[in-house]
N, C-alpha and C positions, 0 to 999 in steps of 0.2 A: 791197714786193712782190718775190717771187722767182718766176721762171718758167723752165721747161725744155721743150724739144720732144723728144718721145720718138718715135724712128723704128722701133725694134725693142723691143717691150714686154718680151719675154722676157729679152733681154740687158741692158736698161737699168733693170730693176726696182731693183737695188741703189742706183743713183744717185737714183732717185725717192724711195725710202724714206729715204735719207740726207738729202736736202733737207728732208723733213718732220721727221725726228728732230732735225736740227740746230736748227730753229726751236723745237721742243719744249724742247730743252735750254736755249736762250737765254731762253725764257719761263718756265722752271722750272715746267712743268706737272706736276701730280701723276701718279704712276705709273698710277693707275686711269684717268685721262683719256687719257694717252698710249697705254695698252694698248687701251682701247676704240676710240679713234680709228684707231689703226693696224690693228686687226682689221677695221674697216669699210672702210678704205682698201684693204687687201689683197684683201678680197672683191670690191669694186668693180673694182679693177685686174684681178683674175683674170677676171672676167666680160667686161670690155671686151677684154682680151687674147684670150679665146676668140672673141668676136664678130668681131674684126678679124684673126684668124689668116689668114695668107696674103695679106693686103692690104698696100699701101704707104701707108696713111692714117696720117699723123702724129697723135700725141696731145699736147696741150699740158697740162702740169701747172703750175698756178699756186697759190702760197700767198700770201694777202693778210692783213695785219694792219690792223684798222681799229677805232678806239675801244675797244681792248681785246679785241675779238673776233678770231677766227682763222677764215679760210675757205680750204679746200683744194678746188681745182676741177680736174676732168679734162674736157677738151673735145676734140671731134673731129667732122669732117664725115662725112656719109654718111646712110644710112637711119636711121629711128627705132630706138633701141635702149634700151629701159627695162632697167636693169641687173638688176632682180629678176624679169624675165619671160623666158620661153623657155629656161629652163635646168632641169636635173634638179632636181626638187623636193626630193630627198634629199641634194643636195650640201651640204657644209659652208658654201660661199659663199652659196648661196641661203638657207639657214637663218639665217645671220648677218644677211643683208640684210633678211629678213622680221622678225627680232627687233628690229633697230635701224632700222626704216623711218622712224622719226621723227627720226633723226639726220642724214639726208641728203636732198637734193632732186634730182630729175631734171627736165630740161626739154628740149624739142626745138623749134627754131624756125628756119625758113628753111634746112633742111638741116644744122643744127649741133646736136649733142648736147652737153649740159652737165650734169655731175654735181657737186654741191657738198656738201661736208661742212662744217658750221659748228660751231665750238666757241665757245660764248658765254663771256664773261668770268666770269659767275657760276658756271658749271659748272667752269671751270678751277681754281677754288680748292678744290674738294672732294676 
């Protein structure tokens, strides 16, 4: 498991993306899977960044590998924030999240938002 805490989402995006891409390279994921997963991650990251703009709420990025599956999680405290809601319906990020809504999960519990992208082992090989 690898984890980083992000305090300034705009400035720290390169480090977040690098963490994920490094794991993709080590796992030798196909280009299609890497591209799709990064596109979803970037859309989620952007929407979280927009929601938290001007706040000092830290975001935790965690990448876990378990039984061949890969799970990328963004977590942060605060009010409920479904990443696909309350945004411009025509924005590229919203369109991506609606198209790939089956590829990520959102949950909110006890004041904590958790967004997970899961890449199953069977999908990684295609």
